[in-house]
C-alpha positions as CSV (number, residue, x, y, z in Angstrom):
1,M,-27.0,-30.3,37.2
2,I,-25.7,-28.3,34.4
3,I,-27.8,-25.8,32.8
4,P,-27.7,-25.1,28.8
5,A,-26.0,-21.7,28.3
6,R,-29.6,-20.2,26.8
7,L,-32.8,-20.6,27.9
8,V,-33.6,-22.8,30.7
9,S,-36.2,-24.6,31.8
10,L,-36.6,-24.5,35.7
11,R,-39.5,-27.0,36.2
12,A,-36.8,-29.2,38.0
13,A,-36.4,-26.7,40.5
14,G,-39.7,-26.6,41.5
15,I,-40.4,-23.0,39.7
16,G,-42.5,-23.9,36.5
17,G,-43.4,-22.4,33.7
18,L,-40.0,-20.0,34.2
19,Y,-36.9,-19.7,32.5
20,A,-33.6,-18.6,32.7
21,P,-32.3,-15.7,31.2
22,S,-28.7,-16.5,29.1
23,G,-26.7,-15.0,31.8
24,F,-27.3,-18.0,34.0
25,R,-25.2,-21.3,34.0
26,S,-26.3,-23.6,36.5
27,L,-28.4,-24.5,39.5
28,L,-27.0,-26.2,42.3
29,P,-29.2,-27.1,45.5
30,V,-27.4,-26.0,48.4
31,G,-28.8,-27.2,52.1
32,G,-32.6,-27.1,50.3
33,A,-31.9,-23.4,49.0
34,M,-30.8,-22.9,45.3
35,R,-28.1,-21.1,44.5
36,I,-27.2,-19.6,41.1
37,A,-24.2,-19.3,39.3
38,M,-23.6,-17.0,36.7
39,R,-21.7,-16.9,33.7
40,D,-18.6,-14.3,33.0
41,R,-20.3,-12.3,30.2
42,S,-16.7,-11.1,29.5
43,L,-15.6,-13.9,28.1
44,N,-18.1,-13.7,25.3
45,R,-17.0,-10.3,24.0
46,R,-15.7,-10.1,20.8
47,P,-12.6,-7.6,19.6
48,L,-13.8,-4.6,18.2
49,Q,-12.1,-4.6,14.6
50,R,-10.5,-1.6,13.0
51,G,-13.4,0.5,11.0
52,R,-16.3,-1.9,12.5
53,D,-17.2,0.1,15.6
54,L,-20.5,1.9,13.7
55,S,-23.8,2.6,15.0
56,G,-26.5,0.5,13.2
57,E,-27.5,4.0,10.7
58,A,-24.0,4.1,9.8
59,I,-23.5,0.5,8.7
60,Q,-27.1,0.4,6.5
61,A,-25.6,3.7,5.0
62,V,-22.2,1.7,3.8
63,Q,-24.2,-0.9,2.6
64,A,-27.1,1.1,0.8
65,L,-24.1,3.3,-0.8
66,K,-22.2,0.3,-1.8
67,R,-25.5,-1.7,-3.4
68,A,-26.5,1.4,-5.5
69,N,-22.6,1.8,-6.9
70,G,-22.4,-1.6,-7.8
71,R,-25.8,-0.8,-10.2
72,C,-23.5,1.6,-12.1
73,C,-27.0,4.0,-11.6
74,H,-26.2,7.5,-10.6
75,V,-30.4,8.0,-9.7
76,S,-29.5,5.1,-7.2
77,L,-26.7,6.7,-5.8
78,Q,-27.9,9.7,-5.5
79,R,-31.5,8.2,-3.6
80,A,-29.0,6.0,-1.5
81,L,-27.0,9.5,-0.5
82,D,-30.7,11.2,0.4
83,F,-32.3,8.3,2.1
84,N,-29.6,6.6,4.2
85,F,-26.3,9.3,4.5
86,R,-27.6,12.5,4.5
87,R,-29.9,12.0,7.7
88,L,-26.9,10.8,9.7
89,L,-25.9,12.5,12.5
90,K,-21.8,14.6,12.2
91,L,-19.8,11.6,14.0
92,D,-21.8,8.7,11.9
93,M,-21.2,10.5,8.4
94,I,-17.4,10.5,9.2
95,A,-17.6,7.4,10.2
96,V,-18.9,6.2,6.9
97,L,-16.4,8.1,5.3
98,R,-13.7,6.2,7.1
99,E,-15.4,2.9,6.7
100,L,-15.2,3.3,3.0
101,L,-12.0,4.6,2.7
102,R,-11.2,1.2,4.9
103,Q,-12.7,-1.0,2.1
104,N,-11.2,1.3,-0.6
105,E,-14.3,2.4,-1.6
106,C,-12.7,5.4,-3.0
107,A,-15.1,6.5,-5.6
108,L,-17.8,6.1,-3.0
109,A,-15.6,8.0,-0.4
110,L,-15.2,10.7,-2.9
111,E,-18.7,11.3,-3.0
112,V,-19.3,11.1,0.3
113,F,-16.2,13.2,1.9
114,E,-17.9,15.9,-1.0
115,D,-21.4,15.8,0.9
116,I,-19.9,16.1,4.1
117,R,-17.8,19.4,3.0
118,K,-21.0,21.2,2.2
119,E,-22.7,20.5,6.0
120,H,-23.3,23.5,8.0
121,W,-21.0,22.1,10.6
122,Y,-18.2,21.3,8.8
123,R,-14.9,22.3,9.7
124,P,-11.8,21.6,7.5
125,Q,-9.8,18.7,8.8
126,V,-6.3,18.0,7.7
127,S,-6.3,14.3,9.0
128,L,-9.7,13.4,7.0
129,Y,-7.8,14.7,3.9
130,A,-4.9,12.4,5.1
131,E,-6.8,9.5,5.0
132,A,-8.3,10.0,2.1
133,I,-5.2,10.9,0.2
134,E,-3.1,7.8,1.7
135,S,-6.4,5.6,0.4
136,L,-6.1,7.1,-3.2
137,A,-2.8,6.6,-3.4
138,S,-2.4,3.1,-2.1
139,N,-4.9,2.1,-4.8
140,G,-3.2,3.8,-7.6
141,L,-5.5,7.0,-8.2
142,L,-2.7,9.5,-8.6
143,D,-4.6,11.7,-10.4
144,Q,-7.5,11.8,-7.7
145,V,-4.6,12.7,-4.9
146,K,-3.4,15.5,-6.3
147,T,-7.1,17.2,-7.1
148,L,-7.9,16.4,-3.6
149,Y,-4.8,17.7,-2.1
150,F,-5.4,20.7,-3.9
151,E,-9.0,20.9,-2.5
152,L,-7.1,21.1,0.7
153,R,-5.1,23.7,-0.5
154,R,-8.2,25.9,-1.2
155,E,-9.9,25.1,2.4
156,S,-10.3,28.2,4.7
157,G,-9.6,27.7,8.4
158,V,-7.1,25.0,8.2
159,G,-6.0,23.7,11.9
160,L,-2.4,23.1,13.1
161,E,-2.7,19.5,12.7
162,I,1.2,18.7,12.4
163,E,0.7,15.1,12.6
164,S,-1.7,14.8,9.7
165,F,0.5,16.9,8.0
166,N,3.2,14.4,8.3
167,S,1.0,12.0,7.1
168,L,0.6,13.8,4.0
169,L,4.1,14.0,3.7
170,R,4.8,10.4,4.0
171,T,2.3,9.8,1.9
172,F,4.0,12.1,-1.2
173,T,7.3,10.4,-0.4
174,S,6.4,7.2,-0.4
175,F,4.7,7.2,-4.0
176,S,7.3,9.6,-5.4
177,L,5.3,12.9,-5.3
178,T,8.2,15.0,-4.5
179,E,6.3,18.3,-6.1
180,L,3.2,17.4,-3.7
181,A,5.6,17.0,-1.2
182,L,7.4,20.3,-1.2
183,D,4.4,21.7,-1.9
184,C,2.7,20.6,1.5
185,Y,5.8,21.8,3.2
186,N,5.0,25.1,2.1
187,F,1.5,24.8,3.0
188,M,2.2,24.1,6.3
189,N,4.5,27.2,6.9
190,E,1.6,29.8,5.1
191,V,-1.0,28.4,7.7
192,G,1.8,28.8,10.6
193,C,2.0,24.8,11.4
194,I,5.9,24.8,11.6
195,P,7.3,21.6,10.5
196,E,8.8,19.8,13.1
197,V,12.0,16.9,13.2
198,T,9.7,14.7,12.1
199,S,8.8,16.4,9.2
200,F,12.2,17.0,8.2
201,R,13.3,13.7,8.2
202,I,10.5,12.6,6.5
203,L,11.2,15.2,3.5
204,I,14.9,15.0,3.5
205,S,15.0,11.4,3.3
206,G,12.0,11.5,0.6
207,L,14.3,14.0,-1.5
208,E,17.7,11.9,-0.9
209,S,15.8,8.5,-2.2
210,T,14.6,10.9,-5.4
211,G,18.0,12.5,-5.8
212,E,16.3,15.7,-5.8
213,T,19.7,17.5,-4.9
214,G,18.4,21.0,-5.2
215,A,15.3,20.9,-3.0
216,L,17.3,18.8,-0.8
217,A,19.8,21.3,0.0
218,I,16.9,24.2,0.4
219,I,15.2,21.9,2.8
220,K,18.2,20.8,4.7
221,Q,19.1,24.4,5.1
222,D,15.7,25.3,6.8
223,A,16.5,22.3,9.2
224,K,19.7,24.2,10.0
225,T,17.8,27.4,10.5
226,H,15.4,25.5,12.8
227,Y,17.2,22.8,14.5
228,G,21.0,24.0,14.3
229,E,23.5,23.7,12.1
230,S,25.0,20.1,12.8
231,L,21.1,18.7,12.2
232,E,21.9,16.1,15.1
233,F,18.5,14.7,14.9
234,L,19.1,13.1,11.3
235,Q,22.8,11.9,12.8
236,V,21.0,10.3,16.1
237,K,18.3,8.4,13.2
238,E,21.4,7.4,11.4
239,V,23.4,6.0,15.0
240,I,20.0,4.0,15.9
241,E,19.6,2.3,12.1
242,I,23.2,1.5,12.5
243,K,22.5,-0.1,15.7
244,L,19.5,-2.3,14.7
245,L,21.6,-3.5,12.0
């Protein structure tokens, strides 16, 4: 006898008034006894979607902020920040920021990021700035990109996050923000985050595409200083690209 997947009456098995939980699938008589076959719960698991692994409180905060923002009312937005966002724990606050960026809610994300930077536990993370700047650039908000980057510039105690700095360089070169890319390169050196092979590849490729010959010569000279006169790391990339073609 096949039992429905949800609540199942066990009266047919002589156990009146009891119900099997959702994990039970069937009851089969075996030698006068009753065998209970369990359904594999792993079959019902849904894959996590990027940006959706949020706590209930974080989800409510995202929804409340979006509703308030939709009303175009500063008072409503401040109320949502007070009652739904500022009471969250650190990880939930950062999760809300990343979710708003994922949804291209750039104005809200900037409001939230400003609040996060006021928290007592806040320490500057290049990775958060890189994510926010990429989202702003992708939405054509290049003035805000510049403003946010120089806010990062004013931070003290910036960590040596080479991959995040590379993300910034990639965003700046992708959107032809050459001045910011070169400034970011200088910023890396100032904070002691020595550019690696990938950093030089991103910069040199970007400068070549925009025809910035003067800056390109300087960056190539720096690359030679760090990695030798032959610039073999660039030649290796060219060989790989030829083989792929």
